[in-house]
N, C-alpha and C positions, 0 to 999 in steps of 0.2 A: 428722295424716294421714301424716306422714313415717315414723313408727314402724311403722304398719300396712303401708305400702307396702314398707318394707324387709323386714318379716317375711314378707309375701306372696312376695317374691322369693326368700327364703331357705328357706321352708317348702313342703312338697308338699301341705299340707292345703288343701282347697277344700270349702266347705259345699255341700250338695245342694239346700237349699230354705230358705224363710222369710226372716226379717230378717237372719240371718247371711249368706245368699247375696246379699241386696240390698246390704248394706254392703260385702261383699267385692267385688262388681262395681263399686260406686261408687268405692271407694278405689283399685281397680286401674285406674281411668280417670283419667289425669293431668289431664284437662280440668276436673275438678270441684274447687272449693275446699272448705275445711272448712265454710264457711257454707252452700254449696250442698248438700253431703252431709247436713248437719244438718237442712236444710229438708225432706228426704225422709222424716223420721220424725215421729211424733206429737208428741213433746216432747223437750226437752233431756235430761230424765231417761231417757226411753226410749232415746235415742241412746247415752247413756253406758253403759247396761246392755248393749246389743248390742255396743258398742265394746269393753267390758271382756271380754265372753265370747269374742268373736272373737280378741282379743289373746291370751287365755289358751290357746285351742286352737292358735293358730299357734305360740306359744312351746313348748307341749307337743310338738308335732310336730317343731319345729326342734331341741329339745334331745334328742329321741329318735332323731334322724337318725344316719346312719353317717359323715357327713362324708368320703365317699370321694374327693371332689375335693381334699382336703388331703393334705399330705405324711404318710407313714406314721408318722413320729415324733410329729407333732402329733395324729394320730388316737389314738395310744397315750396321749398326755398327757390327752386328753379322756376316754378310757376310765378312766384312773386316777382322774380327778376324779369321775367317776360312781360308781366303786367306793367312793371315800371317803364320798360321800353315802349310799351303801347301808349302809356300816358305821355311820354315825350313826343311820340309821333302825332298824337291827337292835338297836343298844344301847337305843334309845328303846322298842322293842317288847319289851325284856328277853330277846332271843334271843342271850344272851351267848356261848355256845359257838361259834355260827356267826359272830357278830360278831368274835370274837377271831381266828378262823382267817382270815377275810377281811381283817381289819386287818393281820395279819402279812404276808400276801401283798401287800396294797396298799402297805404301808410299804416293802417291798423294791423294788417297782416305782417308787415315788415317789423313792427314793434314786437309783436307776439313771437315771431321767429328769430329775433335778434339780428336783423339785417340793417345795421345802423347806417351804412352808406346810402342805402335806398331811403331810409327814414329821413336822413338829413336832406337829401335832394328833394323829396316830395314835400316836406314841411316848408322848405324854402320857396318852392313853386306855389304852394297854397297861401303862404304869407304874402307873396307878391300879388297873387290874384285878388285877394281880399283887400289889398292896399291900393291897387291901381285899377284893375279891370272892374271889379264889383265891390265897391267900398262897403265893408261890414266890420264895424269896430270890434264886436265880440269875437268873431271868427278870426279877424286879423290878430287880435291879442293872443288867442288860443294857439295859433300856428306860429306866431313869433316866439312864444315861450318854448314850444317844441323845437323850433329852429335853433334857438339859443342853447337849449339843453343838448341837442344832438351835436351841435357845433363844439360845445365844451367836451363832451364825451369823445368825440372824434379827435380833438386836439390832444387829449390826454393819452389816447391810444397811440397816436403818432409819436408822442414823446417816449412812451414805453417801447415802441418799435425801434426807435433810434438807439435807446440804451441796450436793448437786446442784441441788435445788430453789432454794435461796438463790442459788447461782451463776447459775442460769438467769434469775432475776428481775433480778439486778444487771446481767447481760449485756444484757437487753432494754431496761433503763433507762439503759444506757451509764454505769453507775456503777463506782467502783473495786472491784476484787475481790481485791486483794493480801492483805487481812486474812484471807482464807480459805485461804491457802497452808499455815499450820500445821495446819489441820484436814485438809486433803488429805494432807499428809505423815503425819499420825497414822493416817489410813486406810491409807496405803501400808505402814505397819508391820504391819498385820493381813493383808496380802495373802499372805504366805508360809504363814500358818496357816489362812486361809479359802479353801477351794477351791470354795465354793459359786458356781456359774457366774453367777448373777444378780448377786451381789455383785461378782464380778470384772468383769463387763461394765459395770455401773454405775460402778464405780471408774474403769475405763478411759475411759468416756464423760465422767466428771467431769474427768479430766485433759485430755482432748481439748478440752472446752469452755473450760477455763481457758487452755489454750494458744491457742485461737482468739481469745479475748477479748484476749489480749496479743500477738496476731499473731506467734506463735512457730511458724513453719512447720515447722522441724526437729523441734520438740517434738511436733507433731501426728503427723508421720510415725513418730517413734520409738514413741509410745504405740499407734498403729494396728498397727504390726508386732508389738509386745509382745502385744497382744490377739489377733492372728491366730495367733501362736505358741502362746499358751495354749489357744485353741480347737482347734488342731490336736492338742495333747497331752492334753487332758482326757479322762477315761474316761466322763464323763457323756454320754449319748446326746442330742444336740441337733438341732433342725431345721437343715436345710442353710442356711436364710436367716439364721441367727444371725451368720455371718461377713460378711453383706452390708454392714452399716453401716460396719464398719471398713475393708473394701476399697474401699467407695464413697467414704469420706472421704479416701482417698489420692489420688483423682483430682484434686481442686483443688490439692493440694500439688504434684503433678507439673506441673500447668498453671502454677502460680506460679513453679516452678523452671525452666520451659522444657523439661522432660523429656517431650516430646510422644510419643515412641515408648512410654515407660513408661505414659503416660496412656492411649494407645490400647489397649495390652495389658490394662490394668486395666478399661477400659470394656468390651472384648469379653468379659472374664471375668465381670464382675459382671452383665452384661446377661443371662446365662444363669440367674441366680438367681431373679428375680421372674417372675411369669407375664406373658406377652405382653399388653399393653394395660393392665396394672396401674399404679398410681400410681408405684411404685418403678421400674418398667420405663421409664416416661416420663421420670423424673428422670435415669436413666442416659443416655437418648437426648438429653436436653437438654445433658448434658455432652459428648456426641459432637458436637453442634452447636457448642458453645463451642470444642471442640478444633479443629474445622474452621476457625473464625474465627481462633483464636489462632495456628494453624500456617500461616495464609494459604492454606488449602485450602477455599474456600467451597463447592466441589462436595461435600465431605464433610458440611458443614452442611446443604446442600440434601438430601442422601441421608437424613440423620437426620430432617429435617422430613418428608420424604415417607414414610419408614417409620412415623413416629408417626401421621401423618394417615391412613394406610392401615389401621391397626389399630383394632379396635373398643374404645372406652374402657370400662373396667369400674369407673368411679368418677366422681364429680362434683367438680371443682375449678376454680372460676372463675379463681383465680390462675394455675394451670398453663395454662389455656386462653390467658390473656393473655400468659404467657411465650412460648408457641409463636407467638402473633401478633407478638410483638417479634422473634423469630427471622425470621419471614416478612417483616417490615418491612426488616430488614437484608438479607435475600436479594434483595428487590426493588431495594434500592439498589445492590447488587453487580451486578444485571442491568443497571441503567441506566448504570453506569459502564463496562460492557463486560466485567466479570469473569466473568459467567455468561450463558448463553443466555437471551434475553428470553422470558418466558412470558406476556407480554401486560400489559394495563393494571393498575396497582395504585393504589388510592386511599388515600393515607396519612391523609387526614382522616377517612375512615370508621374506620380503625384508632384514631386519636386519640379519636374520639367513643365508641368501644366500650369502651376500657379505663378502669379506675378504680383498680386496685390497684398499678400500676407506679409507680416513682419519677418525679417530675416532671422531674428533670434529664435522665433518659434520654429522656423523651418530647420535651422541647425539642430535644435533639440530633437525634433522628430527624426531627423536623419540619424543622429547618434543613437537614439533609443532603438531604432530598427536595426542598425548595424550590430549593436550589442546583443540583441535577442537572437539575431541570425548567426552569432558567433563569428563574425567577420572581423577578426582582431586586426589584421593588417590595414584594412580600410578604415577601421575605427581609429587606429593610431594616427593615420594620415589626417583624418578630419579633426581629431582631438588636438593636433599640433596647432590648429588655427584658432583654438578657443581663446587663448590669452590675447593674441593680436586682435581678434574680433571684439573682445571686451574693451580693449584700449581704443579702438577706432570707432565703435558704434555706441559705446556708453549706454548699455541696456539698463533697465530698472534694477534697483538693488537686489530684489529677489531673483531676478533672472541672472544677474551677474553671479550671485552665490551658487545658484544651481548649475550654471555652466562650469564653475570651478569644481563642483562636485563630480560632474561628468569627466572633467580633466583628471580628477583623482582616480578614476577607474583605470586610466592608462598608467598613472604614477604607481598604483598598487598592483600593476601587472595582472589585473582581473582576479586577484585573490580576494575573496570576500572580506577577510579580516584586515588585510593590509589596505584595501580600498577604503574600508570604513574608518581606519585610523587616519588616512590622508584626508578624508572628507569631513572628519568630525568637526573641525573648527568652522568649516563653511556651512555645515548643517546647523550649528549653533547660531551663526550669524543670520542664516536664512530664517530661523524660527523667531529671531528678535524683530524681524521686519514684518508687520502685519500684512496679511494677504488682502489688502483693501481692494474691493471690486465695485466701483461705483459707476464705471463707464457703461453706457448702453451697449457699446461694442466690446463684448467680452474678449474678443480675439486680439485686442491690443495688449492684453495682460496674460493671465494664466487660464487656459481652457481646462486644464487639469492641475490641481494644486501640486506644487513641486514636491511637497512632503510625500504625497501619494505616489508620484512618479519615482521617487527615490526608493520607496518600498518595493516597487516593481523592479528597479535596477538591482537591488540586493537579491531579490528573488531569482533574477537571471544569473547572478554570480553564484548563488547557492547551487544552481543546477550545473 
C-alpha cells in the first residue's frame, strides 16, 4: 500500500469510475490496512490485477509530469533522461536519421549537465552508427574518442564507488579501515584527470568518511573546503543543493573546534538550501539546537525547536521525531533549573516510553537529570544503583562513562553540594581530559549538551 499511497501523492491521475476508483479511494484512506483493502475485492487475483493497472497509470502520469516544483537544473536533467529514452525508441523503430540528430543534441546536453551514464550510452550508439550504418571516418573518430573517455571516467567512478561502499560497511561495524588508505590514494591520483562531478563528489565523500572514522577533524574540514572549491569552479551545471552536504558537514567540525560564530554562519547559509519542512532542513535546525546548547545559549535551541515544530513536515522519519523529542527533554530540564522560562508540566517518562531508537546511555542521563531536578531522591537512588552495572555492560564512550560516574556521585554525596563535588572531582578531571570530539553527522550518538554544562546544572540543583 505504501507504494500506491506515495504515487497517489506524486501523481495528478485520478480514476473516474470502476474498480480503479474504488482502489484509489481505499488506498488514499490511511485508516485501511492492506488486508482490509484486499477484502473489498472478489479475490486476491482480482485485487492484484486492479492494483497493477492503477500503479501503471499512476507511474505513467508521474513520469509524464513537468516537475515544476523542482529546481530548473534538475528539471533539465529529467528532460535529458527522457530524450535519451526517446533516442533508444527511435533506434529500435529504425528511425535512424531522426535518432542520430536527437542523440547528438542529447549528448551535448548530457555532457553539459554532467550525466555521464547517458553520455556513455549515446556516444557508443553514435560511434556504432558511423562505423556500421553510415560510414564516416571523422565522425566515427570523434565519437569513439568520447566513448573511450566516458568509459574511462565511468570505470573510475565504479572503482571509487566500491571503495566507498567497503569503507561504509567497515565504519558501521567499527572495524579497521587503514588498509583502504592505498586505494583512496590511488583514486586521488585520478582526480586531476577526472573532472566528472559525480566521481569528484564521491571521492571527496570517501575521504571525509575515512577522516570521520579516524576522528580527523582537520581532515574533514580540508576535504569539505576542497570539494566546495571544486563545485564553485566546475563548468558543469549542477543543482544548487549539490554543495549542501559539504557545507553541512563543516558544521560539526566548527562545533568540535568551539568555533561557534563560524558554525552559526554555516547553519544560516545551508538552511537556505533545502525546502522548508524537508528532511535536510530539519537536520540543519537540529544543528542549530546543538549550537545553542554548546554555546550555552539554550534560548537559541528553543527557537530552533519551535521553528521546526511550526513547519509542516514533508517526510516521515521516526528517528528524527525522537531526536527532536530529546531536544525537548533537555529544554524542559533547562526550564526546571531556571535557565529558560517555564512552559508548564513536562512528563519525562512519557518521553522515555515513546522513544525506541535513541542510545540508552543518553536516555539514562535524561532520566537522572529530571529525577534530580524534581527532587525525587528515592527514585533517583534506585536508578543510580544501575549506573555502574550499565557502564560495565554497555561500555559507553569515555566521556559518557565519566559523566555517569559523576551522576552516581550525587547519590554517594547524599545530595549535599560539597560532598557530591568531592566525590565527583576525580571523574570531572577525567572527563575534562577527554576532548569532546563531535565529528559525526548524527550528534545524537554523542553529547547533545556538553557534559561540563550539564554538571553545572546539576550543581545548581544541589545548591537549591
